C-alpha positions, 0 to 999 in steps of 0.5 A: 655138148657145144652147138657145132658139136650137136650140129655134127653129131645130127649130122652123123645120124642115121635119122638125119635122111637124105637132105643134110646140109650141115657143114664141117665145122669152123676150125676144120673146114680149111683141112681137106682131109677132115672134109673128105672124112666128113663126106664119108661119114654122112654117107656112112653114118653107122660105119663106126671105124670111119667115125674114130678117124673122123674124130682123131682128125678133128683132134689134130686139127685143134677143133675138139668140139667136132670131135666131141660131136663124133664121140658122142654119136658112137657112144649113141650106138655102144654106150660101153666103149670105155676109149670113147669115154676116155677120149670125151673126158680129156677132150671136155677137159681141154675146153675147160668143161671140168665137170662134163669131164668128171662126169665120164672120168668117174665111171671108168676110173677103175675100169679093167679095160685100162692100163694101170698107168692110165687109171692113174693119170685118171686119178691125176685128172680128177684131182686137178679138176677138183681143184679148178672146181674150188672157190679157191684154187691153188697152183704152185710150181718149184725148182731146186737145182744147180747151175754152172755158167762160164762167165757168171759175171758177164765180164767182157770177152776182151780185157782190153776195154775203153776207160775215160777215152783211152784203152785200158787192160782189166785185172784178171779179177775183172775179167770174164769168170767161171762159177756155179751156184746152187738156187732155188725158185717157186711161182704160187698162184691164187685164184678165188672164184667169185662164182658168178656165170661170166667167170670173173676172179681175182687173181694173185701170183707170187715168185721167189728165186734164190742163188748161191754163188760157189765162190763170186759171192758177190753174185748171189741173188734173191728176188720177190715179186707179188702182183695181185688183181681182178680178172674180168672175163671180156666177151664170153660168148662171142669169144669164150676164155678172153679176158681183162685184168689190171692188178698192182705190183710190188717186189724186191731183189737183193745182190750180195747179200745187201739190199739192191733194188725195190719196186712197185707198179701197176699194169693192164692185160687182155687174154684173146684166145682166137683159136686153138692155133693163135691166142694173144696176150697184150699188156701194159705196165709202169713201175717205180724202181728205187736202187739202193748203193752198196759196198759192191754196187756203190752207183746203183742209187743213180739207176732209180727212176720209172719204167714203162713196159708194153708188150704182147705174149703170143701162143698156139698150136702147130700140131697136137703135140707141138706149141709155140709161145713168143713175147715181144715188149718194148721198156722205157726206163729212166735212171737219175743220170742220162746215161743210165737211162735206156730202152730195150725191144726184146723178142723170145721164141720157144717151141714146146714138143711133147712126145712119149718119153722112156718112163712116166704117166705123164709125157715128157717135153722138150722146149728149143727156144731162141732171143734177142734183145737191143739196149739203147742208152740215152747219152754216153757215160763220161767215165768210159767215153765222152764221144760213144753212146752205148749199144748192146745186141744180146742174143741167146739160143736154148734147149730145155728137157722136163722129164716127168718121173711122177705125176707132180715130180719131175726133172728140168735140165737146161742149157743156153748160150748167150752172147752179146755185141756191143758199141762199147768192148767192155760190155761184149760178152758171151756165156754158157750155162747148164742147169739141172735139177728136180721140180713139182707142181700141184 
């Protein structure tokens, strides 16, 4: 048990005496309801129902260590309470104390007091704990599916565009076109645990994607990117879970059946979980981008150059069921020609919400999201206009629903609407997309 949990357990003990000086823990002490329950528990330490209410409130405000202290004290009075052991196991798992979690899960794994769904859930927890405690830890996420887009080629909203400083009418083949595709993606992660007390590891990630268009074959897309590097604990005592990671990366993109982009580079990131409510992951990255021209994309090679990226991911909890994550980034990309050089500013926000669905041993997740990206190019493209530099504002709103069908299998549906305004009508567009397909994680 943590030091804070021990302090709270002692404070609730019948043998603590009248001169108690214990205080609520750091995460919970700003919550009036927790404080009121805490004070009542000091006066009535043998009131089990009150202790349950205090523990549940500690979980609601994100103070798992305080909740553990309360549940441990309940077990001291009645060690046969299976559901208290189940709650303790889940809390230790959330804190990353996997051996402690297993010690509570295993004795109740076949308990008749639990439902079949709960016993299946415990079995899944035990499998995941074994994986996480292994020196070599693997995790895989994959999905296959189909997608429809109202503007698959991101054609301009109007066929009236600018070409060499005069108005031009695009042929229908170059205007916005609807299409669908079949796609597959996979994300594979490997962690080698060095086995030291600090928790240092070597982390490797591989991301793969391929989509096959039904009609617009020039938009067939293949993507692969690999990164690997050490992750060192940053402040294991002052800020548990914090780390710094340096990595190298390499990747490539194929477009329309031909090589389109090769890239390599390096980066560094920090992981700073300040509390259950807020964490931060700033990062910086540099990569070289080498584009290749093809029959469908004859000028692609002029985009080659370096790209710097700085930014950060932020994440946290709003309630026990409702989380948030955000990403903020700035890119500076150079090209062989000045009108292919640009910088971007992007921000995205997602609010995953878990709830008990109609079936399944795991809860469903609905994820609303919004995003914005601004593109600023360095110079006008003289083949379009000598006087107007392209500036684009792209917006997106989306909604995803992840429905678990089995412990490892689910069905993911995503809907997104995106649109762009631009200083040039050539690059103003809108696009509605919907995708659906089974996913797997293990």
